[in-house]
N, CA and C atoms as a LAMMPS dump frame, in Angstrom:
ITEM: TIMESTEP
0
ITEM: NUMBER OF ATOMS
276
ITEM: BOX BOUNDS ff ff ff
-5.0000000000000000e+02 5.0000000000000000e+02
-5.0000000000000000e+02 5.0000000000000000e+02
-5.0000000000000000e+02 5.0000000000000000e+02
ITEM: ATOMS id mol type element x y z
1 1 1 N 0.836 -1.2 0
2 1 2 C 0 0 0
3 1 3 C 0.875 1.256 0
4 2 1 N 0.425 2.255 -0.724
5 2 2 C 1.154 3.526 -0.804
6 2 3 C 1.192 4.212 0.551
7 3 1 N 2.281 4.897 0.8
8 3 2 C 2.421 5.734 1.991
9 3 3 C 3.028 7.049 1.539
10 4 1 N 2.751 8.085 2.3
11 4 2 C 3.341 9.383 1.984
12 4 3 C 3.593 10.148 3.266
13 5 1 N 4.477 11.107 3.178
14 5 2 C 4.721 12.039 4.271
15 5 3 C 4.521 13.43 3.697
16 6 1 N 3.793 14.255 4.435
17 6 2 C 3.509 15.602 3.948
18 6 3 C 3.517 16.599 5.092
19 7 1 N 3.606 17.864 4.701
20 7 2 C 3.455 18.951 5.671
21 7 3 C 2.532 19.973 5.043
22 8 1 N 1.87 20.734 5.897
23 8 2 C 0.926 21.72 5.364
24 8 3 C 0.828 22.926 6.278
25 9 1 N 0.266 23.981 5.705
26 9 2 C -0.075 25.186 6.451
27 9 3 C -1.567 25.392 6.229
28 10 1 N -2.319 25.496 7.301
29 10 2 C -3.773 25.682 7.232
30 10 3 C -4.125 27.086 7.702
31 11 1 N -4.837 27.818 6.846
32 11 2 C -5.285 29.176 7.191
33 11 3 C -6.763 29.33 6.833
34 12 1 N -7.364 30.423 7.301
35 12 2 C -8.804 30.629 7.103
36 12 3 C -9.184 31.074 5.694
37 13 1 N -8.33 31.894 5.062
38 13 2 C -8.722 32.49 3.781
39 13 3 C -7.787 32.117 2.641
40 14 1 N -8.35 32.123 1.439
41 14 2 C -7.56 31.863 0.237
42 14 3 C -6.487 32.942 0.073
43 15 1 N -6.847 34.189 0.383
44 15 2 C -5.901 35.304 0.256
45 15 3 C -4.677 35.099 1.145
46 16 1 N -4.923 34.666 2.388
47 16 2 C -3.802 34.424 3.304
48 16 3 C -2.922 33.293 2.785
49 17 1 N -3.544 32.231 2.27
50 17 2 C -2.78 31.107 1.715
51 17 3 C -1.938 31.574 0.526
52 18 1 N -2.514 32.389 -0.333
53 18 2 C -1.767 32.884 -1.498
54 18 3 C -0.599 33.773 -1.086
55 19 1 N -0.812 34.58 -0.051
56 19 2 C 0.257 35.448 0.46
57 19 3 C 1.42 34.594 0.986
58 20 1 N 1.096 33.55 1.752
59 20 2 C 2.131 32.669 2.295
60 20 3 C 2.833 31.915 1.173
61 21 1 N 2.074 31.515 0.144
62 21 2 C 2.68 30.792 -0.984
63 21 3 C 3.694 31.689 -1.703
64 22 1 N 3.364 32.976 -1.842
65 22 2 C 4.311 33.923 -2.455
66 22 3 C 5.582 34.034 -1.602
67 23 1 N 5.41 34.07 -0.285
68 23 2 C 6.579 34.145 0.611
69 23 3 C 7.457 32.896 0.451
70 24 1 N 6.821 31.733 0.318
71 24 2 C 7.576 30.492 0.111
72 24 3 C 8.333 30.55 -1.212
73 25 1 N 7.68 31.056 -2.251
74 25 2 C 8.313 31.162 -3.572
75 25 3 C 9.533 32.088 -3.523
76 26 1 N 9.498 33.048 -2.59
77 26 2 C 10.614 33.987 -2.43
78 26 3 C 11.679 33.454 -1.477
79 27 1 N 11.503 32.218 -1.013
80 27 2 C 12.537 31.595 -0.193
81 27 3 C 12.256 31.501 1.292
82 28 1 N 11.037 31.86 1.726
83 28 2 C 10.7 31.754 3.157
84 28 3 C 10.736 30.285 3.594
85 29 1 N 10.982 30.069 4.882
86 29 2 C 11.065 28.716 5.442
87 29 3 C 9.664 28.174 5.738
88 30 1 N 9.348 27.015 5.14
89 30 2 C 8.013 26.412 5.295
90 30 3 C 7.677 26.185 6.766
91 31 1 N 8.6 25.545 7.488
92 31 2 C 8.34 25.212 8.895
93 31 3 C 8.103 26.47 9.736
94 32 1 N 8.878 27.514 9.479
95 32 2 C 8.725 28.758 10.244
96 32 3 C 7.355 29.382 9.968
97 33 1 N 6.931 29.39 8.702
98 33 2 C 5.616 29.939 8.369
99 33 3 C 4.502 29.096 8.985
100 34 1 N 4.668 27.78 8.969
101 34 2 C 3.656 26.894 9.569
102 34 3 C 3.526 27.167 11.066
103 35 1 N 4.659 27.296 11.749
104 35 2 C 4.628 27.559 13.199
105 35 3 C 3.922 28.873 13.502
106 36 1 N 4.132 29.864 12.653
107 36 2 C 3.581 31.202 12.899
108 36 3 C 2.115 31.318 12.485
109 37 1 N 1.721 30.678 11.381
110 37 2 C 0.412 30.945 10.786
111 37 3 C -0.596 29.795 10.799
112 38 1 N -0.129 28.542 10.851
113 38 2 C -1.054 27.417 10.663
114 38 3 C -2.037 27.265 11.821
115 39 1 N -3.306 27.025 11.477
116 39 2 C -4.355 26.81 12.477
117 39 3 C -4.402 25.357 12.946
118 40 1 N -3.673 24.486 12.253
119 40 2 C -3.653 23.057 12.593
120 40 3 C -2.656 22.815 13.73
121 41 1 N -2.966 21.88 14.643
122 41 2 C -2.003 21.545 15.703
123 41 3 C -0.634 21.134 15.15
124 42 1 N -0.593 20.632 13.906
125 42 2 C 0.68 20.237 13.295
126 42 3 C 1.601 21.436 13.08
127 43 1 N 1.038 22.647 13.131
128 43 2 C 1.858 23.847 12.968
129 43 3 C 3.02 23.9 13.939
130 44 1 N 2.809 23.396 15.15
131 44 2 C 3.864 23.377 16.165
132 44 3 C 5.061 22.547 15.714
133 45 1 N 4.808 21.583 14.817
134 45 2 C 5.872 20.725 14.275
135 45 3 C 6.282 21.198 12.88
136 46 1 N 6.047 22.463 12.587
137 46 2 C 6.4 22.988 11.274
138 46 3 C 5.469 22.49 10.185
139 47 1 N 4.27 22.069 10.583
140 47 2 C 3.282 21.586 9.614
141 47 3 C 3.402 20.118 9.29
142 48 1 N 4.351 19.432 9.929
143 48 2 C 4.623 18.02 9.628
144 48 3 C 3.472 17.121 10.059
145 49 1 N 2.918 16.373 9.097
146 49 2 C 1.812 15.448 9.381
147 49 3 C 2.292 14.006 9.536
148 50 1 N 3.592 13.779 9.346
149 50 2 C 4.121 12.423 9.452
150 50 3 C 3.721 11.582 8.256
151 51 1 N 3.82 10.265 8.431
152 51 2 C 3.519 9.331 7.345
153 51 3 C 2.09 8.804 7.471
154 52 1 N 1.411 8.688 6.342
155 52 2 C 0.035 8.171 6.348
156 52 3 C -0.281 7.55 4.999
157 53 1 N -1.344 6.775 4.976
158 53 2 C -1.775 6.119 3.747
159 53 3 C -2.98 6.81 3.147
160 54 1 N -3.366 6.4 1.928
161 54 2 C -4.536 6.991 1.28
162 54 3 C -5.791 6.804 2.128
163 55 1 N -6.679 7.796 2.108
164 55 2 C -7.933 7.69 2.841
165 55 3 C -7.883 8.197 4.266
166 56 1 N -6.696 8.552 4.746
167 56 2 C -6.571 9.055 6.121
168 56 3 C -6.895 10.547 6.213
169 57 1 N -6.781 11.24 5.086
170 57 2 C -7.05 12.678 5.032
171 57 3 C -8.289 12.905 4.16
172 58 1 N -8.83 14.106 4.185
173 58 2 C -9.976 14.419 3.323
174 58 3 C -9.548 14.284 1.858
175 59 1 N -10.522 14.016 0.991
176 59 2 C -10.244 13.687 -0.407
177 59 3 C -9.399 14.733 -1.132
178 60 1 N -9.723 16.004 -0.971
179 60 2 C -8.967 17.064 -1.662
180 60 3 C -7.494 17.035 -1.252
181 61 1 N -7.253 16.71 0.006
182 61 2 C -5.892 16.632 0.547
183 61 3 C -5.187 15.413 -0.036
184 62 1 N -5.862 14.267 0.006
185 62 2 C -5.317 13.022 -0.564
186 62 3 C -4.943 13.188 -2.03
187 63 1 N -5.794 13.88 -2.787
188 63 2 C -5.543 14.063 -4.215
189 63 3 C -4.213 14.757 -4.464
190 64 1 N -3.871 15.71 -3.617
191 64 2 C -2.589 16.401 -3.76
192 64 3 C -1.448 15.472 -3.351
193 65 1 N -1.573 14.887 -2.172
194 65 2 C -0.475 14.1 -1.61
195 65 3 C -0.151 12.869 -2.465
196 66 1 N -1.177 12.21 -3.001
197 66 2 C -0.93 10.965 -3.722
198 66 3 C -0.905 11.087 -5.247
199 67 1 N -1.201 12.274 -5.786
200 67 2 C -1.241 12.419 -7.247
201 67 3 C -0.367 13.532 -7.807
202 68 1 N -0.05 14.549 -7.011
203 68 2 C 0.694 15.711 -7.508
204 68 3 C 2.198 15.527 -7.252
205 69 1 N 3.031 16.289 -7.972
206 69 2 C 4.488 16.158 -7.794
207 69 3 C 4.928 16.392 -6.343
208 70 1 N 5.938 15.629 -5.919
209 70 2 C 6.478 15.779 -4.558
210 70 3 C 7.439 16.968 -4.508
211 71 1 N 7.703 17.419 -3.288
212 71 2 C 8.623 18.526 -3.022
213 71 3 C 8.243 19.812 -3.765
214 72 1 N 6.947 19.986 -3.962
215 72 2 C 6.39 21.192 -4.574
216 72 3 C 5.246 21.648 -3.674
217 73 1 N 5.146 22.934 -3.432
218 73 2 C 4.053 23.444 -2.601
219 73 3 C 2.819 23.637 -3.484
220 74 1 N 1.737 22.936 -3.146
221 74 2 C 0.484 23.006 -3.89
222 74 3 C -0.556 23.761 -3.071
223 75 1 N -1.418 24.464 -3.769
224 75 2 C -2.49 25.159 -3.077
225 75 3 C -2.622 26.584 -3.554
226 76 1 N -3.567 27.302 -2.989
227 76 2 C -4.426 26.892 -1.869
228 76 3 C -5.413 25.787 -2.26
229 77 1 N -5.54 24.8 -1.388
230 77 2 C -6.491 23.697 -1.528
231 77 3 C -7.574 23.905 -0.471
232 78 1 N -8.829 24.005 -0.913
233 78 2 C -9.925 24.257 0.036
234 78 3 C -10.487 22.944 0.571
235 79 1 N -10.637 22.867 1.894
236 79 2 C -11.34 21.747 2.539
237 79 3 C -12.303 22.367 3.555
238 80 1 N -13.027 21.512 4.254
239 80 2 C -13.95 22.018 5.283
240 80 3 C -13.2 22.705 6.431
241 81 1 N -11.889 22.484 6.522
242 81 2 C -11.093 23.073 7.602
243 81 3 C -10.588 24.476 7.262
244 82 1 N -10.521 24.786 5.955
245 82 2 C -9.972 26.074 5.525
246 82 3 C -9.168 25.876 4.25
247 83 1 N -8.108 26.661 4.11
248 83 2 C -7.259 26.603 2.917
249 83 3 C -5.876 26.105 3.292
250 84 1 N -5.407 25.112 2.532
251 84 2 C -4.12 24.476 2.82
252 84 3 C -3.091 24.79 1.749
253 85 1 N -1.844 24.924 2.188
254 85 2 C -0.693 24.815 1.305
255 85 3 C -0.071 23.483 1.682
256 86 1 N 0.109 22.603 0.714
257 86 2 C 0.538 21.235 0.993
258 86 3 C 1.808 20.909 0.236
259 87 1 N 2.76 20.324 0.949
260 87 2 C 3.989 19.843 0.321
261 87 3 C 4.16 18.384 0.697
262 88 1 N 4.21 17.53 -0.318
263 88 2 C 4.479 16.115 -0.093
264 88 3 C 5.992 15.937 -0.028
265 89 1 N 6.475 15.353 1.057
266 89 2 C 7.907 15.16 1.256
267 89 3 C 8.386 13.924 0.488
268 90 1 N 7.653 12.829 0.621
269 90 2 C 7.948 11.62 -0.157
270 90 3 C 6.688 10.786 -0.281
271 91 1 N 6.723 9.861 -1.226
272 91 2 C 5.594 8.968 -1.46
273 91 3 C 6.163 7.648 -1.947
274 92 1 N 5.607 6.543 -1.439
275 92 2 C 6.104 5.224 -1.879
276 92 3 C 5.071 4.55 -2.772
């Protein structure tokens, strides 16, 4: 079965997610931004969600982690929790 490791930043608005994505594109540190801005408890760990398999996250999240290129920041991705910037670290 496939496994992946990902990190994310969760914010309330698409605008905030886009602003953070621009900062990342300019070289900002993902973990530092996650600690400062993410609404998810994982923010304390720099947004690190650890390793998980398909179906453990909401569908929109899974689609990014298991189908999109790794080591690229994707988003904003809207879920019932808010807007995510998602980076898949690895996938098997």
